[in-house]
C-alpha positions as CSV (number, residue, x, y, z in Angstrom):
1,M,-12.7,-9.2,-11.1
2,A,-10.6,-6.9,-12.3
3,T,-7.4,-8.0,-13.8
4,N,-4.4,-6.5,-15.1
5,T,-3.5,-6.0,-18.3
6,A,0.3,-5.3,-18.0
7,D,2.6,-7.9,-20.0
8,T,4.0,-9.8,-17.3
9,R,7.8,-11.7,-17.2
10,A,7.8,-15.1,-15.8
11,D,8.1,-13.7,-12.0
12,N,5.0,-12.4,-12.3
13,R,5.7,-9.0,-12.6
14,P,5.2,-6.2,-15.1
15,D,7.6,-5.7,-17.7
16,T,8.8,-2.2,-17.7
17,R,11.7,-2.5,-20.0
18,S,13.0,-4.1,-22.9
19,D,16.0,-4.2,-25.1
20,E,13.6,-4.3,-29.1
21,R,12.1,-1.2,-27.3
22,A,15.5,1.1,-26.2
23,G,15.8,2.3,-29.9
24,T,19.4,3.0,-29.0
25,A,22.6,1.7,-28.7
26,T,23.0,-2.1,-27.1
27,A,25.8,-4.4,-26.8
28,S,26.1,-5.9,-30.1
29,D,25.5,-2.5,-31.7
30,V,28.6,-2.0,-34.0
31,G,29.7,1.5,-34.7
32,T,31.1,4.7,-32.7
33,P,29.6,4.9,-29.3
34,E,27.4,8.0,-28.6
35,R,28.7,10.3,-26.5
36,I,26.2,11.8,-23.4
37,T,26.6,13.3,-20.1
38,G,25.6,10.9,-17.0
39,A,22.6,13.2,-16.3
40,Q,21.2,12.5,-19.8
41,A,22.1,8.7,-19.1
42,L,20.0,9.1,-16.5
43,I,16.7,9.9,-18.2
44,R,17.3,8.1,-21.0
45,S,17.7,5.2,-18.6
46,L,13.9,5.9,-17.0
47,E,12.5,6.1,-19.7
48,L,13.2,2.7,-21.4
49,E,12.4,1.3,-17.9
50,G,8.7,2.6,-19.2
51,V,8.7,5.2,-16.5
52,D,6.0,7.8,-18.0
53,T,5.4,9.7,-14.3
54,M,8.2,10.9,-11.8
55,F,7.6,13.3,-8.5
56,G,10.4,14.8,-7.6
57,Y,11.8,18.6,-6.4
58,P,15.1,20.2,-7.8
59,G,18.4,21.2,-6.0
60,G,21.7,21.6,-6.6
61,C,23.1,18.4,-6.7
62,I,20.3,17.3,-8.6
63,L,20.0,19.9,-11.5
64,P,21.9,18.6,-14.0
65,A,19.5,15.6,-14.2
66,Y,16.5,18.2,-14.4
67,D,17.8,19.4,-17.8
68,P,17.7,17.1,-20.1
69,L,14.2,16.3,-18.4
70,L,13.3,19.3,-20.2
71,D,13.6,17.3,-23.8
72,S,12.0,13.9,-21.8
73,S,8.6,11.9,-22.5
74,I,8.4,11.5,-18.8
75,R,6.0,13.7,-17.3
76,H,7.3,15.3,-13.9
77,V,5.3,16.6,-10.7
78,L,6.5,18.9,-8.9
79,V,5.6,18.9,-5.5
80,R,6.0,21.3,-2.2
81,H,8.4,18.8,-0.3
82,E,10.0,15.4,-0.8
83,Q,8.0,13.6,1.7
84,G,5.0,14.3,-0.6
85,A,7.1,13.1,-3.8
86,G,7.5,9.4,-1.7
87,H,4.2,8.9,-1.2
88,M,3.0,10.3,-4.4
89,A,5.2,7.8,-6.0
90,E,4.0,4.9,-3.8
91,G,0.6,6.0,-4.5
92,Y,1.3,5.5,-8.0
93,A,3.0,2.3,-7.2
94,H,0.1,0.7,-5.3
95,V,-2.9,1.1,-8.6
96,S,-0.3,0.7,-11.0
97,G,1.7,-2.2,-10.5
98,R,4.7,-0.7,-11.9
99,P,7.6,1.4,-10.1
100,G,6.5,4.8,-8.7
101,V,10.2,6.8,-9.2
102,A,10.5,9.9,-6.8
103,M,13.6,12.4,-7.9
104,V,15.2,14.9,-5.9
105,T,18.4,16.7,-4.4
106,S,20.8,15.5,-1.9
107,G,21.2,15.8,2.3
108,P,18.1,17.2,3.5
109,A,15.8,16.2,0.5
110,A,17.5,13.1,0.6
111,T,16.6,12.2,4.6
112,N,13.1,13.9,3.7
113,L,12.5,10.9,1.4
114,V,13.1,8.4,4.1
115,T,10.1,7.9,6.0
116,P,8.2,6.9,2.3
117,L,11.3,4.7,1.8
118,M,10.0,3.1,5.0
119,D,6.9,3.4,4.1
120,A,7.3,1.3,1.2
121,Y,9.5,-1.1,2.4
122,M,6.5,-2.3,5.0
123,D,4.2,-2.4,2.6
124,S,6.3,-3.7,0.3
125,I,5.5,-1.3,-2.7
126,P,7.7,-1.0,-5.5
127,M,9.8,2.2,-5.9
128,V,12.6,3.8,-7.3
129,A,14.5,6.5,-5.3
130,I,17.2,8.8,-7.3
131,T,18.8,11.1,-5.1
132,G,22.0,13.8,-6.0
133,Q,25.1,13.5,-4.3
134,V,27.8,16.2,-3.3
135,P,31.3,15.4,-6.1
136,T,32.8,12.9,-5.2
137,A,36.0,14.7,-4.1
138,A,33.8,16.4,-1.9
139,I,32.4,12.9,0.1
140,G,33.5,12.1,3.4
141,S,34.3,16.2,4.1
142,D,30.9,17.7,5.4
143,A,29.7,19.4,1.9
144,F,27.1,21.6,2.1
145,Q,24.2,19.8,1.8
146,E,26.0,16.4,2.7
147,C,24.7,13.6,4.0
148,D,25.4,9.6,3.9
149,T,22.3,9.0,2.3
150,V,23.4,5.5,1.7
151,G,24.0,4.6,4.9
152,I,20.8,6.5,5.9
153,T,18.9,4.5,3.9
154,R,19.9,0.9,4.0
155,S,17.8,-0.7,6.1
156,C,14.9,0.9,4.6
157,T,15.7,0.2,1.4
158,K,15.9,-3.7,-0.5
159,H,19.0,-2.3,-2.4
160,N,20.8,1.1,-2.9
161,E,24.2,2.4,-4.3
162,L,26.4,5.1,-4.9
163,V,27.2,5.9,-8.9
164,M,31.1,7.0,-8.9
165,T,31.2,7.2,-12.8
166,P,29.1,8.0,-15.7
167,A,29.5,4.7,-16.9
168,D,28.1,2.9,-14.5
169,V,24.1,4.8,-14.5
170,P,22.7,2.8,-16.7
171,M,23.3,-0.7,-15.0
172,A,22.4,1.1,-11.6
173,V,19.1,2.2,-12.8
174,R,18.3,-1.2,-14.0
175,Q,19.5,-2.9,-11.7
176,A,17.3,-0.4,-8.9
177,F,14.2,-0.9,-11.2
178,H,15.2,-5.0,-11.1
179,I,15.6,-5.0,-7.5
180,A,11.8,-3.4,-7.1
181,T,9.9,-5.2,-9.2
182,T,11.2,-8.7,-8.7
183,G,10.7,-10.7,-5.6
184,R,8.9,-9.0,-2.7
185,P,8.7,-5.8,-3.9
186,G,9.8,-2.5,-2.7
187,P,12.5,0.5,-2.7
188,T,15.3,1.3,-3.8
189,L,17.6,3.8,-4.4
190,V,20.4,5.4,-7.2
191,D,22.4,8.0,-5.6
192,V,24.0,9.8,-7.8
193,P,27.0,12.9,-7.6
194,K,26.8,16.3,-8.8
195,D,30.3,15.5,-11.4
196,V,28.7,11.8,-12.2
197,L,25.8,13.8,-13.8
198,V,27.8,16.2,-15.5
199,G,30.6,13.9,-16.7
200,E,30.0,12.4,-20.0
201,M,30.2,8.9,-20.9
202,D,30.2,6.2,-24.0
203,W,26.3,5.2,-23.6
204,Y,25.9,1.5,-23.4
205,W,22.1,-0.4,-22.6
206,P,23.1,-3.2,-20.2
207,S,21.2,-6.7,-21.8
208,D,18.7,-8.8,-19.4
209,A,21.5,-11.3,-18.7
210,E,23.8,-8.5,-17.9
211,V,21.9,-6.8,-15.2
212,L,21.2,-10.9,-13.5
213,A,24.5,-11.9,-14.2
214,S,25.7,-8.3,-12.0
215,L,23.3,-9.6,-8.9
216,P,24.8,-12.8,-8.4
217,G,23.1,-13.4,-5.0
218,Y,20.0,-12.2,-6.0
219,R,17.6,-14.9,-7.2
220,P,14.2,-14.6,-6.0
221,N,12.2,-18.1,-5.6
222,V,8.9,-18.0,-7.5
223,K,8.0,-22.1,-7.7
224,G,7.1,-23.5,-4.5
225,H,8.1,-27.0,-4.1
226,P,5.6,-30.0,-5.3
227,R,5.7,-31.6,-1.9
228,M,5.0,-28.4,-0.2
229,I,1.7,-27.6,-2.9
230,K,0.7,-31.6,-2.2
231,E,1.0,-31.3,1.3
232,A,-1.3,-28.1,0.9
233,A,-3.6,-29.5,-0.9
234,K,-4.3,-32.1,1.2
235,L,-4.3,-30.2,4.6
236,I,-7.1,-28.1,2.4
237,L,-9.4,-31.0,1.7
238,A,-8.9,-32.3,5.2
239,A,-10.0,-29.2,7.1
240,E,-12.7,-29.0,8.8
241,R,-12.8,-24.9,9.7
242,P,-10.5,-23.7,7.3
243,V,-10.1,-19.8,6.5
244,I,-8.2,-18.1,4.1
245,Y,-6.0,-15.8,4.9
246,A,-5.2,-13.2,2.3
247,G,-2.7,-10.3,2.5
248,G,-1.5,-7.6,0.6
249,G,0.6,-10.4,-1.1
250,I,-2.1,-10.9,-3.5
251,L,-2.7,-8.1,-4.7
252,K,1.6,-7.3,-5.7
253,A,1.4,-10.6,-7.3
254,R,-1.4,-10.1,-9.4
255,A,-3.1,-12.9,-7.6
256,A,-6.9,-11.8,-7.2
257,D,-8.3,-14.1,-10.0
258,A,-6.0,-17.2,-8.3
259,L,-7.3,-16.6,-5.0
260,A,-11.1,-16.4,-6.5
261,E,-10.7,-20.1,-8.0
262,L,-9.2,-21.0,-5.1
263,V,-12.2,-19.9,-2.8
264,E,-14.9,-21.0,-5.8
265,L,-12.8,-25.1,-6.3
266,T,-13.1,-25.4,-2.0
267,G,-15.8,-22.8,-0.3
268,I,-13.7,-21.8,2.0
269,H,-14.3,-18.3,3.8
270,V,-11.8,-15.7,3.3
271,V,-10.7,-12.9,5.3
272,T,-8.4,-9.9,3.7
273,T,-6.3,-7.8,5.7
274,L,-6.1,-3.7,5.6
275,M,-3.7,-4.4,2.9
276,A,-5.6,-7.0,1.3
277,R,-8.7,-4.9,0.9
278,G,-10.4,-5.3,-2.3
279,A,-8.1,-8.5,-2.9
280,F,-11.5,-10.5,-2.7
281,P,-14.6,-9.0,-3.3
282,D,-16.7,-7.9,0.1
283,G,-19.8,-8.3,-1.6
284,H,-19.1,-12.3,-2.0
285,E,-20.9,-14.5,0.4
286,L,-17.7,-16.0,2.0
287,N,-15.7,-13.1,2.5
288,L,-16.0,-12.2,6.2
289,G,-14.0,-9.5,6.1
290,M,-10.9,-7.6,7.7
291,P,-9.3,-9.1,11.2
292,G,-7.0,-7.7,13.0
293,M,-6.7,-5.1,16.0
294,H,-10.0,-3.4,14.1
295,G,-11.3,-5.8,12.6
296,N,-14.7,-7.0,12.6
297,A,-15.8,-9.9,15.4
298,T,-16.8,-12.7,12.7
299,A,-13.4,-12.7,11.5
300,V,-11.4,-11.8,13.8
301,T,-12.4,-15.1,16.0
302,A,-12.8,-16.8,12.9
303,M,-8.9,-17.1,12.5
304,Q,-8.8,-17.8,16.4
305,K,-11.2,-21.1,16.4
306,A,-9.6,-22.3,13.1
307,D,-8.3,-25.5,12.5
308,L,-6.6,-24.5,9.6
309,L,-5.2,-21.1,7.9
310,I,-4.2,-20.7,4.4
311,A,-1.2,-17.3,4.6
312,L,-1.5,-16.1,1.8
313,G,1.0,-13.1,1.0
314,A,0.7,-12.1,4.5
315,R,3.3,-12.0,6.9
316,F,1.6,-12.7,10.4
317,D,1.4,-9.1,11.8
318,D,1.5,-7.9,15.5
319,R,-2.5,-5.8,14.6
320,I,-3.5,-9.5,12.7
321,T,-2.1,-12.1,15.7
322,G,-2.7,-9.9,18.7
323,K,-1.0,-12.1,21.6
324,V,1.3,-15.0,19.3
325,D,1.4,-17.4,21.7
326,E,-2.7,-17.2,21.8
327,F,-3.0,-16.6,18.6
328,A,-5.0,-19.0,16.4
329,Q,-3.4,-21.6,19.1
330,L,-5.5,-25.1,17.6
331,A,-4.8,-24.2,14.2
332,K,-2.0,-25.8,11.2
333,V,-0.6,-23.1,9.3
334,I,0.3,-23.2,5.4
335,H,2.1,-20.1,4.7
336,V,2.7,-19.1,1.4
337,D,5.2,-16.2,0.8
338,I,8.0,-14.6,-1.7
339,D,10.4,-13.9,1.0
340,P,11.6,-16.9,2.9
341,A,12.4,-14.9,5.8
342,E,9.3,-14.6,6.7
343,Q,8.9,-18.3,7.0
344,G,8.7,-19.1,10.8
345,K,9.3,-15.2,11.7
346,V,6.2,-15.1,13.6
347,R,4.5,-18.2,13.5
348,R,5.8,-21.7,12.9
349,P,3.8,-23.4,9.4
350,D,3.2,-26.9,9.3
351,V,3.1,-26.0,5.6
352,P,6.1,-23.1,4.5
353,I,6.0,-22.8,0.9
354,V,8.2,-19.8,-0.8
355,G,7.0,-18.8,-3.9
356,D,4.7,-15.7,-6.2
357,A,1.3,-16.3,-4.5
358,R,-0.2,-16.2,-8.0
359,L,2.1,-19.4,-9.3
360,V,1.7,-21.2,-5.9
361,I,-1.7,-20.7,-5.9
362,E,-2.5,-21.7,-9.3
363,E,-0.4,-24.6,-8.4
364,I,-2.4,-25.7,-5.3
365,N,-5.6,-25.5,-7.1
366,A,-4.4,-27.7,-9.8
367,E,-3.0,-30.4,-7.2
368,I,-6.9,-30.1,-5.6
369,R,-8.0,-30.7,-8.9
370,A,-6.2,-33.9,-9.6
371,L,-6.6,-35.2,-5.7
372,R,-10.4,-34.8,-6.4
373,G,-10.0,-36.5,-9.8
374,A,-8.1,-39.5,-7.6
375,G,-11.5,-40.0,-5.4
376,V,-10.5,-37.7,-2.0
377,A,-13.0,-36.2,-1.0
378,Q,-13.2,-32.2,1.1
379,A,-14.0,-32.6,5.0
380,D,-17.9,-31.5,6.3
381,T,-17.5,-27.7,6.6
382,G,-21.0,-27.0,6.5
383,A,-20.8,-26.6,10.9
384,W,-18.3,-24.6,10.7
385,K,-20.4,-22.1,8.1
386,S,-23.4,-22.4,10.0
387,T,-21.0,-20.8,13.1
388,L,-19.6,-18.2,10.9
389,S,-23.2,-17.1,9.3
390,G,-24.3,-16.7,13.3
391,W,-21.7,-14.4,14.4
392,Q,-22.3,-12.4,10.9
393,E,-25.9,-12.2,11.5
394,Q,-25.3,-11.4,15.5
395,F,-22.2,-8.7,15.5
396,P,-22.4,-6.8,12.5
397,M,-20.3,-3.6,12.1
398,T,-22.7,-1.2,13.2
399,Y,-22.7,2.4,15.2
400,V,-25.0,4.4,16.5
401,P,-26.2,7.7,14.8
402,S,-26.0,11.1,15.4
403,E,-28.7,12.6,17.9
404,P,-30.4,15.4,16.2
405,G,-28.0,19.0,16.0
406,A,-25.0,16.6,17.2
407,A,-21.7,16.5,15.0
408,L,-21.8,13.9,12.3
409,K,-20.9,10.1,12.7
410,P,-18.0,9.8,11.0
411,Q,-19.1,5.8,10.1
412,Y,-22.5,8.0,8.0
413,C,-19.9,10.1,6.2
414,I,-17.9,6.3,5.1
415,E,-21.3,5.5,4.4
416,Q,-22.7,8.2,1.9
417,L,-19.4,8.5,0.3
418,R,-19.4,4.6,-0.5
419,G,-23.0,5.0,-1.7
420,L,-22.3,7.8,-3.9
421,A,-19.4,7.1,-5.2
422,P,-18.4,6.4,-9.3
423,P,-17.9,2.9,-10.4
424,G,-13.7,2.5,-10.0
425,T,-13.6,4.7,-7.6
426,I,-9.9,4.4,-5.5
427,V,-9.9,5.1,-1.8
428,A,-6.5,6.6,0.2
429,S,-6.7,7.1,3.1
430,G,-4.6,8.4,6.0
431,V,-3.9,6.9,9.1
432,G,-6.0,6.8,12.3
433,Q,-9.7,6.7,13.2
434,H,-11.0,7.5,9.8
435,Q,-8.7,4.8,8.4
436,M,-10.0,1.9,10.8
437,F,-13.3,3.4,9.5
438,A,-12.6,4.0,6.0
439,S,-11.8,0.1,5.5
440,Q,-14.5,-0.8,8.1
441,Y,-17.3,1.1,6.0
442,W,-16.1,1.1,2.5
443,T,-16.9,-2.0,0.2
444,F,-14.2,-3.0,-2.2
445,E,-15.0,-4.9,-4.9
446,E,-11.9,-5.1,-6.9
447,P,-8.5,-4.8,-6.6
448,Y,-5.8,-1.7,-6.8
449,T,-9.4,0.8,-5.4
450,W,-7.4,0.9,-2.0
451,V,-4.3,2.9,-1.1
452,N,-3.0,3.5,2.7
453,S,-0.3,2.8,5.1
454,G,-0.3,0.3,6.4
455,G,2.8,-1.3,8.2
456,L,4.6,2.1,8.9
457,G,1.3,4.1,9.8
458,T,2.6,7.4,8.0
459,M,0.3,10.1,9.7
460,G,0.1,12.7,6.2
461,F,0.3,9.7,3.8
462,S,-3.4,9.6,1.8
463,I,-3.6,13.2,0.0
464,P,0.3,12.8,-2.1
465,A,-0.7,9.2,-2.1
466,A,-3.8,10.1,-4.1
467,I,-2.0,12.2,-6.5
468,G,0.2,9.5,-7.2
469,A,-2.7,7.3,-7.6
470,Q,-4.6,10.1,-10.0
471,A,-1.6,10.5,-12.1
472,A,-1.2,6.8,-12.9
473,R,-5.2,6.6,-13.2
474,P,-6.5,9.6,-15.2
475,G,-10.0,10.2,-15.2
476,T,-10.7,8.1,-12.3
477,C,-12.6,9.4,-9.5
478,V,-10.1,9.6,-6.3
479,W,-11.3,9.8,-2.9
480,A,-8.5,10.4,-0.5
481,I,-10.4,10.5,3.6
482,D,-8.0,12.3,6.0
483,G,-8.6,13.6,9.7
484,D,-7.7,16.9,10.7
485,G,-3.9,15.8,11.6
486,C,-3.1,13.7,8.6
487,F,-4.5,16.8,6.7
488,Q,-1.9,19.4,8.2
489,M,1.0,17.3,7.6
490,T,1.1,16.9,4.1
491,A,-1.9,19.4,2.8
492,Q,0.4,21.9,0.6
493,E,0.3,19.2,-1.8
494,L,-3.3,20.3,-2.6
495,V,-1.5,22.9,-4.1
496,T,0.9,20.4,-6.5
497,A,-2.2,18.7,-7.0
498,A,-4.3,21.8,-8.1
499,L,-1.6,23.3,-10.5
500,E,-1.2,19.9,-12.2
501,K,-4.9,19.2,-12.9
502,L,-5.0,15.7,-10.5
503,P,-8.4,16.2,-9.0
504,I,-8.4,14.5,-6.5
505,K,-11.2,15.1,-3.9
506,V,-10.8,14.7,0.5
507,A,-13.4,13.8,2.7
508,L,-12.0,15.5,5.8
509,L,-13.2,14.0,9.0
510,N,-12.7,17.1,11.1
511,N,-12.9,16.1,14.9
512,S,-10.6,18.5,16.4
513,Y,-8.5,16.2,18.3
514,L,-5.7,13.2,17.3
515,G,-8.9,10.5,17.6
516,M,-6.9,7.3,17.8
517,V,-4.5,8.4,20.3
518,R,-7.8,9.9,22.1
519,Q,-9.8,7.0,21.8
520,W,-6.0,5.1,23.1
521,Q,-6.4,7.9,26.3
522,E,-9.7,7.6,27.2
523,M,-9.9,3.5,27.8
524,F,-6.4,3.0,28.9
525,Y,-5.0,6.3,30.7
526,D,-8.4,6.8,33.0
527,E,-9.1,9.9,30.3
528,R,-6.3,11.5,31.2
529,Y,-6.1,13.4,27.3
530,S,-2.8,14.9,27.0
531,E,-1.9,16.5,23.8
532,V,-4.3,15.4,21.6
533,F,-7.2,18.6,21.3
534,L,-6.1,20.1,17.8
535,D,-8.7,23.0,17.2
536,S,-8.8,25.1,20.5
537,A,-10.1,28.6,18.2
538,A,-11.5,26.7,15.0
539,L,-7.6,27.0,13.8
540,P,-6.8,26.6,11.2
541,D,-10.3,27.2,8.8
542,F,-10.4,23.8,6.6
543,V,-12.2,25.9,4.2
544,M,-10.1,28.8,3.9
545,M,-6.6,26.7,3.3
546,A,-8.0,24.9,1.0
547,E,-9.8,27.5,-1.6
548,S,-6.4,29.3,-1.1
549,M,-4.1,26.2,-2.4
550,G,-6.6,26.2,-6.0
551,C,-9.5,23.9,-4.4
552,A,-12.8,23.6,-4.2
553,A,-14.2,23.6,-0.8
554,I,-17.7,22.5,1.4
555,R,-18.3,22.5,4.9
556,V,-20.5,20.0,6.4
557,E,-22.7,19.9,9.6
558,A,-25.4,18.7,9.5
559,P,-26.7,14.8,8.2
560,E,-28.8,15.9,5.6
561,E,-25.8,18.0,4.3
562,V,-23.6,15.4,3.8
563,A,-25.4,13.5,-0.1
564,P,-25.8,16.6,-1.6
565,A,-21.9,18.1,-0.8
566,I,-20.5,14.2,-2.1
567,E,-22.8,14.6,-4.6
568,K,-21.0,18.3,-5.5
569,A,-18.0,17.2,-5.0
570,N,-18.3,14.4,-7.4
571,S,-19.2,16.8,-9.8
572,I,-16.0,18.7,-9.8
573,N,-13.3,17.8,-12.0
574,D,-11.3,20.4,-12.9
575,R,-10.0,21.2,-9.5
576,P,-9.1,19.3,-6.1
577,V,-12.5,19.2,-4.3
578,V,-12.0,19.0,0.3
579,V,-15.4,18.3,1.8
580,E,-14.6,18.7,5.7
581,F,-17.0,17.2,7.8
582,R,-17.8,18.1,11.5
583,T,-17.7,14.4,13.3
584,E,-17.8,13.8,16.8
585,A,-15.0,13.6,18.9
586,A,-15.7,10.5,21.0
587,E,-16.5,8.5,18.8
588,G,-14.2,5.5,19.0
589,V,-13.4,2.7,16.3
590,F,-15.0,-0.7,17.8
591,P,-14.2,-3.3,17.4
592,M,-11.4,-3.5,19.5
593,V,-8.6,-5.7,20.6
594,P,-6.3,-4.0,23.2
595,A,-2.4,-4.0,22.6
596,G,-0.4,-7.1,23.2
597,A,-3.9,-8.4,24.8
598,S,-5.4,-11.8,22.6
599,N,-7.3,-11.7,19.9
600,D,-9.9,-13.3,22.3
601,D,-10.1,-10.3,24.5
602,V,-11.9,-8.4,21.5
603,I,-14.2,-5.0,22.9
604,L,-16.9,-5.4,20.6
605,H,-19.1,-2.2,20.5
606,P,-20.9,-1.3,23.5
607,T,-24.3,-2.6,22.2
608,Q,-22.7,-5.6,21.5
609,Q,-20.7,-6.5,24.1
610,D,-23.0,-8.0,26.6
611,R,-23.5,-11.1,24.1
612,K,-19.1,-11.2,23.5
613,E,-20.0,-15.1,24.9
614,N,-21.7,-15.9,22.0
615,L,-18.4,-15.4,20.3
616,G,-17.3,-19.1,21.6
């Protein structure tokens, strides 16, 4: 099991700052203050927060901050669209655990960041956005490229602030990083007017104590309540049909090792949500795989029939529960989450525990050992394990191979990509059928190797996110699995990848359709295909398009061409590679729970649907 080697603070978040390594004046220093501009203070503050890479696009109001950046140790990646900067920051954060940083100018640049900010907010990704703003005297006058950035982003950030004086810049940056990385991670934003960047200040770096004192209402609880820990341990040992419901919070808390220990202690099966893929190895005999709308039949049904759900860093998303009133009706619930707002929001827990997932799981593990030492035996789960094994044998993930001369099956392409991937390969996906195929048919054996947009479901996410992941993990193989619809939303960032020497590889599953929308129209709209066909005249030519942006490009149309193309792509590391797989348009993603339906109504693959009654 891979572990994160970054130093951590008491709340289990990566330590990204230290007064000792600042190398500049602090509150306790005596002497003449150093006089610098707000822009210099901004870049120095980012350096002191441990930022080594940032993604951005200059413009009028943020321009003063780009001048000291020339003398900074921070690598700046120049994007082709501000949305790309935000998703790159997310991808960087996904695989590194450190906050991703995006810096853009005011007005339309700031509004272009709203989508990645909301994406990061939904998926609890630590991210810090720096936006320029019109001069303070012009605020409210509808000045050129003015917008109320703080107002617009209030609902999609954990914290945002308009900085009104140069002297406030260091504290605003420290607060932004502290809030983004503690408690439930998420995006924060610092909006800096142009005159604040140009104006001067006496340099001052706030201490940890001063940062905490400046945020009196922000005190995330990280340790679970002892009484709730004891109750959870008792329920776990008493359950006959338990399931561990592992969510993305396992990864945010660096809790994969603690989860593995809990599983080894108890022998309880695990489901890993779309956001938790890799948190527990797919190859482990107790991993049931992904639950939810497109989860496998065993994982979906195991949650339905369980007598205990141990929800760890999961939020009972609608894609997991299906119809809430009919979800896991016989199950008691232990719910561990760092965010108290999640307790009871969707499902009332029997044992609510607010705290950091790693710390809480470690406490539960210790309590289970104590109970066993006191003679408390674990209930017999043999019959349950036998049932789960039977479902796994009868209802594996499956598809019908393509006929000779027919278009490729996307599942086959994913299997070949998986089989030929170097160890430690990172996979980023767009949103749609290809996202589900990737999660279903890739095997994730270690954490922080899966990057995707779960909560917001942002098309166009994969290419910029893969670039951010590549920047965070140079030398690691990074594949972006994309569809032709998603690809055309952010493909311009391949220019960024080529010029910045970030050699991502893109598996473009081109079925000429908005595949997931087409599947819904086929199943629920009487095959009335409205505005989902993308390719009426073989446009664009994706190979020529990729080559024009500095990429190597390969088109694959037959099964025997798949493996050689992937091997060639894996061997190219001096520029990005795009491999276009021409795939079957009519292929659907199964299993599938229709939106708003009960998980008991899961639709299996057509080859398995006739024996669905065996899922009982």
